[in-house]
C-alpha positions, 0 to 999 in steps of 0.5 A: 351069263353077263357076257352073253347078255352083252352080246345079246345087246351089242353083238358078238365080237369075233376073235380074228386072231384065233380063226381056223377052217374047218374044211367048209367054213371059217370058225371061231369064237366070241371074244366075250362070251366064248360062243362058237362063231361061223362065217358064212357068206361073208358074215360071221354068225353063231355056230348053230350045232343043230343046223351047221353040224356036218360030218365033213366039218373037221374038228379044231387043229389044236384042241380038237374041239369039234364046236 
């Protein structure tokens, strides 16, 4: 909870060492709150399961996580 509040104030921090490609976009998780992130049009933002869900997206290559 505190970590997500911190991200609301300072913004998410992308874990650039854990970036992977899902077949459409680059993805990772925030280093602070562990929220899934997606890179779109050169900018990182929070991955929204409702608007970003797509059958062509591949799961994480090691963990198999979809989001």
